[in-house]
matplotlib code that plots the C-alpha trace (Angstrom):
import matplotlib.pyplot as plt

x = [-16.9, -15.4, -16.5, -18.7, -17.4, -19.1, -17.7, -18.7, -19.1, -21.3, -19.5, -18.8, -15.9, -16.6, -19.6, -18.8, -17.6, -14.5, -16.3, -18.9, -16.2, -14.8, -17.7, -19.3, -16.0, -15.6, -19.0, -19.3, -15.6, -17.2, -20.5, -17.6, -17.2, -13.5, -13.1, -10.3, -10.8, -9.6, -8.4, -8.8, -9.3, -5.9, -5.8, -6.7, -6.1, -7.3, -8.3, -4.5, -4.4, -7.8, -7.3, -3.5, -2.5, 0.9, 2.1, 4.6, 4.0, 0.5, -2.2, -0.7, 2.7, 0.9, -1.1, 2.6, 3.2, 6.2, 4.7, 2.2, -1.2, 0.0, 2.3, -0.1, -2.2, -2.0, -4.3, -6.6, -9.1, -11.5, -8.8, -10.6, -7.6, -6.8, -5.5, -4.0, -3.1, -0.8, -1.1, 1.9, 1.3, 3.9, 2.6, -1.0, 0.7, 1.9, -1.0, -2.6, -6.7, -6.9, -4.7, -7.3, -9.5, -6.7, -6.5, -10.1, -10.4, -7.0, -9.1, -12.6, -10.7, -9.4, -12.3, -15.9, -16.4, -14.5, -14.8, -13.9, -13.6, -13.5, -12.4, -14.8, -15.7, -16.4, -12.8, -11.6, -10.1, -13.5, -15.2, -13.4, -14.7, -18.1, -18.0, -15.6, -18.3, -21.0, -23.1, -22.6, -23.7, -24.3, -23.2, -24.9, -25.4, -28.8, -26.9, -28.9, -25.3, -24.1, -27.5, -26.9, -23.6, -24.7, -27.5, -25.0, -23.0, -26.1, -26.1, -22.5, -23.0, -25.3, -23.5, -20.3, -22.4, -22.6, -25.6, -26.8, -28.9, -28.5, -28.5, -26.7, -28.2, -25.1, -25.0, -28.5, -29.8, -33.9, -37.0, -36.9, -33.5, -34.6, -37.4, -35.3, -32.8, -35.8, -37.4, -34.7, -32.9, -34.3, -32.7, -33.9, -32.4, -30.7, -29.7, -29.8, -27.0, -27.5, -25.4, -23.3, -20.6, -19.3, -18.8, -16.3, -12.9, -11.7, -12.5, -14.5, -17.0, -17.9, -15.4, -14.7, -18.4, -20.3, -23.2, -23.6, -26.9, -24.2, -22.3, -25.9, -27.1, -23.9, -24.0, -27.4, -26.5, -24.1, -26.5, -29.0, -25.4, -25.8, -29.0, -27.7, -24.7, -27.6, -29.3, -32.0, -34.5, -32.9, -37.1, -37.2, -34.9, -35.5, -38.9, -40.3, -38.8, -39.4, -37.2, -34.3, -34.2, -37.1, -37.7, -35.1, -36.0, -33.4, -35.6, -38.2, -37.8, -37.4, -40.9, -38.9, -41.2, -38.4, -38.2, -41.5, -41.2, -38.0, -39.7, -38.8, -36.2, -37.0, -36.6, -33.0, -34.1, -37.0]
y = [-11.6, -14.3, -18.2, -20.2, -22.1, -25.1, -27.3, -31.6, -31.8, -34.5, -35.5, -39.3, -40.7, -42.8, -41.4, -40.5, -37.2, -37.1, -39.4, -36.6, -33.8, -35.7, -36.7, -32.9, -31.6, -33.6, -33.5, -29.5, -29.2, -30.7, -28.7, -25.7, -24.6, -24.5, -26.5, -26.7, -29.2, -28.1, -31.3, -29.8, -33.0, -32.3, -35.0, -37.7, -36.4, -39.2, -36.9, -37.7, -41.1, -41.8, -40.9, -42.1, -38.5, -37.4, -33.6, -31.3, -29.5, -30.2, -27.9, -28.3, -27.2, -24.0, -23.8, -24.1, -21.4, -23.3, -22.5, -21.1, -21.9, -21.6, -24.2, -27.0, -26.7, -29.9, -31.9, -33.9, -36.2, -34.6, -31.5, -30.5, -28.9, -30.4, -28.9, -31.9, -32.8, -35.3, -37.8, -37.7, -36.7, -34.1, -32.2, -32.2, -31.2, -28.0, -27.1, -23.8, -24.3, -21.0, -19.9, -22.2, -18.4, -16.5, -20.0, -19.8, -16.6, -16.8, -20.1, -18.2, -15.2, -17.9, -20.6, -20.4, -23.1, -24.5, -27.6, -28.0, -31.9, -31.8, -34.3, -36.3, -34.7, -31.8, -30.7, -27.3, -28.1, -29.5, -26.9, -23.9, -24.5, -24.6, -21.1, -20.0, -21.4, -19.6, -23.2, -26.3, -29.7, -32.4, -36.0, -38.9, -42.7, -44.3, -45.4, -44.2, -42.4, -40.8, -39.0, -38.2, -36.7, -35.0, -33.0, -32.0, -30.5, -28.6, -27.1, -26.6, -24.9, -22.6, -20.9, -20.4, -18.8, -21.8, -21.8, -25.5, -25.8, -29.4, -33.1, -35.7, -39.5, -41.8, -46.2, -45.6, -49.1, -48.8, -46.0, -46.8, -45.4, -41.6, -42.0, -41.7, -39.4, -36.6, -37.3, -36.5, -33.9, -30.4, -29.6, -30.8, -33.6, -33.4, -36.3, -39.9, -42.4, -45.5, -48.3, -49.7, -52.1, -52.6, -49.0, -48.7, -49.5, -46.5, -42.9, -40.9, -42.7, -40.3, -41.0, -44.6, -45.7, -43.7, -45.7, -47.1, -45.7, -43.8, -42.3, -40.5, -40.0, -38.0, -36.0, -35.3, -33.9, -31.9, -30.4, -29.4, -27.7, -25.8, -24.5, -23.2, -21.6, -19.8, -18.5, -20.5, -21.4, -24.3, -25.5, -25.7, -28.5, -31.0, -30.6, -33.0, -36.6, -36.1, -32.8, -34.9, -38.1, -37.2, -39.5, -38.0, -37.0, -39.2, -42.6, -41.4, -43.5, -46.5, -48.3, -50.6, -50.5, -49.7, -46.3, -45.6, -46.3, -44.8, -40.7, -40.2, -40.8, -44.2, -45.1, -46.3, -48.7, -50.1]
z = [3.2, 4.9, 4.7, 7.0, 10.1, 11.0, 14.4, 13.8, 17.5, 19.5, 23.2, 22.3, 20.6, 17.6, 16.7, 12.6, 13.6, 11.4, 8.8, 8.7, 8.4, 5.6, 3.5, 4.0, 3.1, 0.1, -1.4, -0.6, -2.4, -5.6, -5.5, -6.1, -2.7, -1.5, 1.7, 4.4, 7.4, 10.5, 12.9, 16.5, 18.4, 19.5, 22.0, 19.5, 16.0, 13.1, 10.2, 8.0, 9.7, 8.3, 5.0, 4.7, 4.0, 4.8, 5.6, 6.7, 9.9, 12.0, 13.7, 16.9, 16.0, 14.8, 18.8, 20.1, 17.8, 16.3, 12.7, 10.7, 9.5, 5.6, 6.7, 7.4, 4.2, 2.8, 0.0, 0.0, -1.3, -3.8, -3.6, -0.4, 1.9, 5.2, 8.6, 9.8, 13.9, 15.5, 18.0, 20.5, 24.2, 24.0, 20.9, 23.0, 26.4, 23.8, 21.9, 23.1, 22.3, 22.9, 19.4, 17.9, 17.3, 15.3, 13.0, 12.2, 11.8, 9.2, 7.5, 7.5, 5.2, 2.5, 2.3, 1.7, 4.3, 7.3, 8.8, 12.1, 13.2, 17.2, 19.9, 22.5, 25.8, 27.4, 27.9, 27.3, 23.9, 22.6, 24.1, 22.1, 18.8, 20.0, 20.1, 17.0, 14.5, 12.6, 12.8, 15.0, 13.7, 16.6, 16.0, 17.5, 16.7, 17.8, 21.6, 24.6, 25.6, 22.5, 22.1, 25.9, 25.2, 22.1, 24.1, 26.4, 24.0, 22.6, 26.4, 26.6, 23.2, 23.7, 26.9, 24.9, 22.0, 19.2, 17.6, 17.1, 13.9, 14.0, 14.4, 12.2, 13.2, 12.2, 12.2, 11.7, 11.0, 11.4, 11.3, 15.1, 15.4, 13.9, 16.7, 18.9, 18.0, 17.0, 20.5, 22.9, 20.7, 20.5, 16.9, 13.7, 12.5, 8.8, 7.5, 8.4, 8.3, 7.3, 8.8, 5.6, 6.9, 3.2, 2.4, 5.7, 4.7, 2.7, 3.5, 1.8, 0.9, -1.4, -3.7, -2.8, -2.5, -4.4, -5.3, -1.4, 0.6, 3.0, 0.4, -0.9, 2.7, 2.8, -0.9, 0.5, 3.8, 1.8, -0.5, 2.7, 4.0, 1.0, 1.8, 5.0, 3.2, 1.2, 4.6, 4.1, 6.9, 8.7, 9.7, 5.7, 5.1, 8.1, 8.8, 6.5, 5.9, 2.0, 2.0, 2.9, 0.9, -1.8, -4.7, -7.1, -11.4, -12.1, -10.8, -13.3, -15.9, -13.8, -12.9, -9.8, -7.1, -4.3, -5.9, -5.8, -1.7, -1.2, -1.2, 2.6, 4.7, 5.7, 1.9, 2.7, 5.5, 2.8]

ax = plt.figure().add_subplot(projection="3d")
ax.plot(x, y, z, "-o")
ax.set_aspect("equal")
plt.show()
């Protein structure tokens, strides 16, 4: 059985696709899955730089037929495996996005979960990963432009036979942000990642700021993705807010009013 390929896409730059890939990858690795994260943002690769990880060989070299995919495998935080990209224009010019299909097939035969981090826009190199995925995850902020770009990405994904299984809202500041996304996107909302400026200096948050609201939200997203991996219907994961941010059993021994009010997705903002 081959591993499950998730493409993390969104259309607009700066919405948190790489951050989502890193934190979900580490959370799934911690849950017992063997995970590889592929930096397929061929124009502006930043996975290795974000994590401060040095590497010997890049994905770009593989796509230029100058290296094997096995040469790129790099140990990342939390024992997750990384396939880094590089940032030079020369590397971008030499990389053939069409060869990504073989790369992903090889990785899916070796790992339980393959997470593809994509670039912004609707270019060819951003489109190819949509058609390679078993599941596409849309990432957007509450910004109307970002939501619109996520919607366009979903439409494009459908055209290349990619299946969007849900959306992820990042940098959420309040309940109104949630409704702005659910009203605009015709896909289940899998996660709400709250704006958390004090926990954004050192990724991955799930390791370096484990008690932060954002880290907790990413862990819950990892749990939702585990249900997808187990073959559960997506609507069972996201139809009710209480299934995404439930009152955990570990809070039963406290009388904190905030815990009592935090049973739903809005509890992050209470």
